[in-house]
C-alpha positions as CSV (number, residue, x, y, z in Angstrom):
1,M,127.2,128.2,82.1
2,Q,125.6,128.6,78.7
3,S,125.7,124.8,78.1
4,F,124.0,124.3,81.5
5,V,121.3,126.7,80.4
6,F,120.9,124.8,77.1
7,F,120.8,121.5,79.0
8,A,118.2,122.8,81.4
9,S,116.1,124.1,78.5
10,T,116.3,120.8,76.5
11,S,115.2,118.8,79.6
12,K,112.3,121.2,80.1
13,A,111.4,120.8,76.4
14,T,111.5,117.0,76.7
15,L,109.1,117.2,79.6
16,L,106.9,119.5,77.6
17,I,107.0,117.0,74.7
18,K,105.9,114.2,76.9
19,G,103.1,116.3,78.3
20,L,101.7,117.4,74.9
21,G,101.0,114.1,73.2
22,P,101.7,112.5,69.8
23,I,102.3,115.3,67.4
24,P,106.1,115.1,66.7
25,I,106.2,117.8,64.0
26,V,104.5,120.4,66.2
27,H,106.7,119.4,69.1
28,S,109.8,119.8,67.0
29,I,108.8,123.3,65.9
30,L,107.8,124.3,69.5
31,V,111.0,123.0,71.0
32,F,113.1,124.6,68.3
33,A,111.4,128.0,68.9
34,Y,111.7,127.6,72.7
35,I,115.4,126.7,72.6
36,S,116.2,129.4,70.0
37,R,114.5,132.0,72.2
38,L,116.4,130.9,75.3
39,N,119.7,130.9,73.4
40,F,119.0,134.3,72.0
41,N,118.2,135.6,75.5
42,A,121.4,134.1,76.9
43,N,123.5,135.6,74.1
44,S,121.9,139.0,74.6
45,Y,122.6,138.9,78.3
46,G,126.1,137.8,77.7
47,S,126.9,140.6,75.2
48,L,125.4,143.1,77.6
49,A,127.5,141.8,80.5
50,N,130.6,142.0,78.3
51,K,130.2,145.7,77.6
């Protein structure tokens, strides 16, 4: 399930990159932050569900 969430987030991030234009460094930072936030949310939810 988590890998599916990660895959979905990366494909959204790719679409986001294509929409933003030619600034790869900014894209990398934005995508990294976006994916990190999603992974953190997924981990928090998982740990809450496990308790």
